[in-house]
N, C-alpha and C positions, 0 to 999 in steps of 0.2 A: 171211591169218592161220590159225593152226591151226584145224581143227574138232574134232569130238568124237572118239571112239574110232577106232582103226587111223589115226591120223595120222601122217605122215612130216614130219620138219622139212625143208622146202625153204629153201635159202638162196642168195642170189645175193650175190655177194662183190663190193664196190666196194673193192678194196684199191688205195688210192692210193699209187702209187710214183711219185715225181717225177723226171723226167730232163730236155729243151727244154720241157717239161711236157707230160705226158700224163695225161688223166683218162679212165678208162673203167670199163666194166663190162657183164655180162651179167646181164640181169634178166628175171624171169617176173612178169607181173601177178597179184598175190595176189587171191583170189575176196573177196567180200564177207564181212565178219567175222560169225559167229554172234553171237547175243545171247541165250544162255539165260537163262531167268528165274531159275533156282536152279544152286547147283553140282551137278556131276555127278561121280562118280568113274570114271574112265575108265581102261581097261588101256592100258600103252604101246605105241604103234604100232611099225611097222618102223623101225630106225634109217636115216639117211640114207645115201646111196651117195657115190662120190667127185664129184670137180667135172668139169664138161662142157668148158669152154672159158675162156680168157682174151681179152678184147679191150681194146685199147689206143687211145685218143683223145688226140692232141696239140694242145695250146693254145701259143701264142706268148707264152712268158713267159722274160725275162731270167735266165740261171744266177746272177745277182746276188740273186735272192730265195731265201729259207731255205724249208723245207718248208711248205705251206699248211695251213691248219686246215680240215678238211672234215666237214661235217655234213648229215645227210639228215633230213628232215621226215617222209618216209615212203619206199615204195618207188621213187616216181618223181621227186620234189623234193628237190633237192639244192644246197649252196652250196660253194665253197671260197674261202677268203679268204688271200691272200698279204700278211702284214702285216709281214714281218720281210726286211730288204734290207742285205746286207753285215753280218749280223749285228747290226744295229740296228733299232728302229721306223721304220716308214715315214716319208719325208720327202718336202718337195717335189721333190727332185733323184731319189727314187726311191720314188714313191707306192704307197699300198696299191692292190691289185687284186683284183675280185671278180667270180667267175664262178657262172653257175647251171646247173643241167640240170632238164629237166621231163621226160626219157625215161629215168630210172633210170641216168644216166650214159653213155649212148651218144653224147651230143653235150653239149658245152658251150658257153655264149655268154658273152660278156664283158658285165659290167654296170657301170654308173656307180656308184662309191663316192661316197657324199654327202659323206664327209669323210676324204678319203685321206690326210691326214697329221695324226697324233696320237701322243701318248705312248704310249698304249695302245689296241690294237683287238681286240675281241671279236665273235664272230658267235653267234647263236642261232637257231633256227629250230623252227617247228611247222607242222601243216598249214595252209597259207593264209596263214602268217605268216614274215617274215623281220626280224631284230632285230639292229642294230649298234649297238655301244658303242665310242665314240670318246674316250676320255678326254683331256683334261677337257671336251670340247665337249659331250657329252652322248648321248643315245639317239637312234637313226633307225630308223623302223618303217615297213615296206612291206607291203602286202595284197594286192599285184600282181605278186609275183615279182621284185621289185626295179626296177621301172619307175620308180615314184616312192616317195620317203619323207617321213615326217613326223617332224619334229624334237620332242624334249621333253628336259627338264632331270632328270627322275626317271624311274623304272622306268616303262615304258609299261602301262597298265592291261591292254591285249590279251595282253602276255605274263605279267602275273600271272594271268589268266584261262586261259591255255594250260597251266598247271601242273596243272590239274585241277579239277573241281567242288567237292570237297572237300579242304581243305588245313589245315595247322598253322599258326597265327598264332605267330609267332616270338616276338613281345614278351610274349605271355601262355601260350604252350603249349596253347591251346584249339582244338578243332575248329571249322572255320568252313567256310561255303558261299560260292562267287562267285556273286552275283546279276547279273552283267554290268557292274558299276561298281566293286564292292569286295567285300571278304571281311566276311561277317556270322557273328559266332560263333552256333553252334547253341544253342537254347534248353534243350536237354537234352545234357549232355556225358557221356561215356563214363566208366566208373569204372576208367580205368587211369591211374595216377600215372607220370609220365616218359614221356609218349609219344613215340616215335621217328620213327614213319611213319603215314601215312594212305593206304589204297589204296581205290579205289571204282571201281565198274560200274554204271552207272544209279542206282538208288535205294540199292544195297547198299553198305556202307562196311565196312571192316576197320582197326582201329587197333591199335597193338602198341608195347610198350615193355618197358623192365627196371626193376623196383623191388625194391631190396635183393638185387640179382644174381638174382632170380626173373623168367623171361619172362611178360609178362601180355598179353593180347589180348581185344579185345570186337569183336562183330558187330552191325551194325545193318541190317535188311531193307528199312527205310523211310525212307532219307534222314535218319536221325538221331532219329527221332520214339521210338523203343525201342532199349535196348542189351541185349546179353546178353554175360556174360562166360563164356568156354568153357575148360573146363580144358586147360592146356598139359601134356603130357607132361614129366616131368624131363629136362632136356638131358643129352647125352653131354658133359660139360665145361663151362667156364665161358662165358657169353655176355656181351658189352660192349653190342652195339647189336641191337635186334631189328627187322627190316623186315618189313612186310607187302606180299603181292603177290598179285594176282588174275591168273591167266594168261589165256591167249587162249581157253580152253575154259569159264572162269568158275569154275575151282577156286582157292581162296584157299590160299597157303603163307605160312609164316613161316620167314624166314632169319635164323638167330641167328648174326651176325659174332662172330668171336672177339676177345678183347683186343688181340691183335697184328695182326689184319686179314689175315693171311695163311694161318692155319691153315683147313683144311676147316671149313666152319660146320656147325652143328646145323640140321635141317631138319624142318619139320612140314607135314603137309598136312590141311587140314580134312576131317574125317570122323567119321561117328557123333556120340558126344555132345561131342566135344572136338577137340584137335589131335593127330593121330598123328605120333609121330617116325619120321623115315625115316632110317635107316643103311644106306646102300648098300655091299655088299661091294666089295673092291678099290678103294676111293677113295683119292685120293692125299693126301698129309698137307698139302701147300701148295696154294693156288689164288690166282687174281688176281680172279676174279668168278664169281658163280652167278645164272643167270637162268632161273625156270620158264618153259617155252615152251607147255605144254599137253600133253593127251594123257599126262598122268602123267609127262611129262620134264623134267628140268632139264639145262641146257647150262652147261659149266664151262670156264673157260680158267686156266691155271696154267703152272708151269715145264715140264710135259709136253705143253703145247699145248692142244688142246681135246679135250673129253670130252663124256659125257652120261650122267646118272643115268637108268636106265629098268630096271622090273621087278625093282627091289631090288639092281641092280650099277651099277657103273661103268665104262663103255665108253670105250675111247681112238677118239677120231674122227680120220679122215684128212682134217682141213681145215687150210688154210695159215694159223692163228693161232698166236701166241706167247705167252710169259708176260706180254709187254707190254700185250695187248688187253684192254680191259675192255668187258664187254658190256652191253647195254641193248636195250629192246624198244620201238620207236617206237609212234606213236598207232594204224598200221593192222595192228600185229603184225609188222612187219619186225624182224628180229634185226639188231641193230648192233654192231660191234665197233670199238671206238675205241683206236688206238695208234699206234705209228710206221706201221703201215699199216692205215687206216681201211677196215673192211669192214662190209658190211651185207647182209643176204638177208632177203627176203620168204618166209614160211611157207605152204605150201599143203596141202589135204588130200589132193590127189591125185597131184601129182608128187612124185618120190621121188629126185631128184638135186640136187646143189649147183651152182649157177652161180656162177662168182666174175668179178670183173672186177678192173681195175687203175688206178692213176693213177700215171704215171711222167714223168720228164724225162731229157733226155740227160745230165745230170750225175751219174746214178745216185744221187740222194739219195731218202730214202723219208719218206713222210708218217707 
């Protein structure tokens, strides 16, 4: 993960490009994530360099299969699900295929799919957890890398817990804590109407929402026992949805998505007595996704590819990402880009290059 000041974003790219099918990548093992007790404003570190190399690993999959869905839990563990055959859901004559990697994509092993024929197949993963949904048959959960599965008809509690210690209860809109078995609403709720998101790290919680067109956010340092609403600087334009994010270095951000979901969002960073509006120079008008990654940096994808907000400016980055890629940060700080080419990178405070990988097949189809 990213560390404190002078951090560079190190990415490892798992660009799945399927052709008889190959799954591959170059990956560096990230260091143990820092766990600061309080947020710190950090100066932007040096920007990442170009990619080192691309490795390809082939797996025996018929060309009848469409692009797989690929998802990583962290920098090492990931899964690929081939669930569409000849343009249709997998059937007994062409069942769903499941592959897993435990070394960041250098090698892939075939796993037994517990229900390979279903009308709808979905794959979800989190550290130490693999979940398959095979409708209408139910859910299949594995905690041993796909060696064995447990069947359930409803959403597995392990998957609910994997969404975070603090979550929003959709039916009530209240903030709740996962106790290992269920979500329990906090005794003291934040004074934030219309909460959109909850972000947390250890006992620190940030909630954010939009009320009467105005962004509102509150912070708790002690697991929800006390709450403070901090002033949010007026945004540069309309905000439809407000997301709270705590980056790898412990800095809290607010991301104000525009009503059209494609215009460059409003950005705030926690600092001083409230939330400071960040207005980078040279920023693009349109974006696909925005992710704070630590060290005062925010990574962006959009029509122009990839870019980064750092030092008050927007910088174009020479990364193999397109307007289709949507960014997310995995549990260990790995930056993951999902699109027709699924890509992921672990970030490190010392390494300063970007390492790509790819997933491809002889038919020249792309994930």
